[in-house]
Steps between C-alpha positions, in 0.01 A plus 500: 500500500780750558335842489827660385510291181132494402288791384127508590398450135695170495280353775185321392302623799695733737231465768585133546844586634595604851795734542741370763837591638743212518790520743777240492756475779786250499544255786872493579649227716872510583555763233332302221159553347289196582167619364260790503200630685243653270217722616209610284272788591211645301562858395145583605574379856812716518308801368223442755754476782666820381160671485415389856839620623455841333149531646637415845769768460237753396296419810816551708531849355807437283413746228614852421235770516680813380563636150707786360187718503503467882839671519427866567726780395584687182857608563766419240655243737174312561400513132843371392495224765153385390605500132812293576306259722243444223784409265653262759163328539527374141807291585518177695781608728578594858458866586678681783299787643683713754390799700433631845224357718160626390597595145267245336733213410227241552250711304743501207567127539128416500449723196782326314350161592151604385635629169718195433408169342502359856198709604272196533752316715570538874640815656694404813628790710757407765624739767846351552556707817211318670639150438674339800867446410489128584197443273583720201609217271205274582258791451652601166571155357262274696579154631400137459302309763710399798785731395573606858365467851189712544438525126150470356429129446394564141791728415452859391510691174748785506425848373687430175284195432185697582607762246562241225413662169430830673696762692675490835559844653786489751466815710779597742729236345804674648378391845568129441847351560744539212543119481130458431508786250770312307277189490230708332733564208 
């Protein structure tokens, strides 16, 4: 039964059905489609895997702990910045926070994350200045098993994959090479 074309009231007994995700990929030989590979996965299995992954991320400490109430100060500038940040938190968009070292950029970023619809998803802070130049791309984007000599045999999730559905906070982004910065776009 295609869930998109049937409403629950049209099913005799909805509990007798198992929701699945069907993925069909063509098999192409010499530029022509010769068949297909079809995979079927129970939605419940995917949800369980996602839950385990999120729990693992939580154990790793990938969550934001600060809120706007944690930002001290009552000056016009701080009050205006907090008000704007609370508005930005309502939108699913990238936010650029600039300021001198020690001005609370990460505090604002965590507060935006914790006020957004992504608040239950991972918070992944990355200090770009601490990443070795020759490993920046593999750290940010990850790699498949056997991708290069010395790589983890199982491959490695990159920071962007870890942040899937959540927020990645790229601190000191100006410290990474401009070529890598362009790849982020």
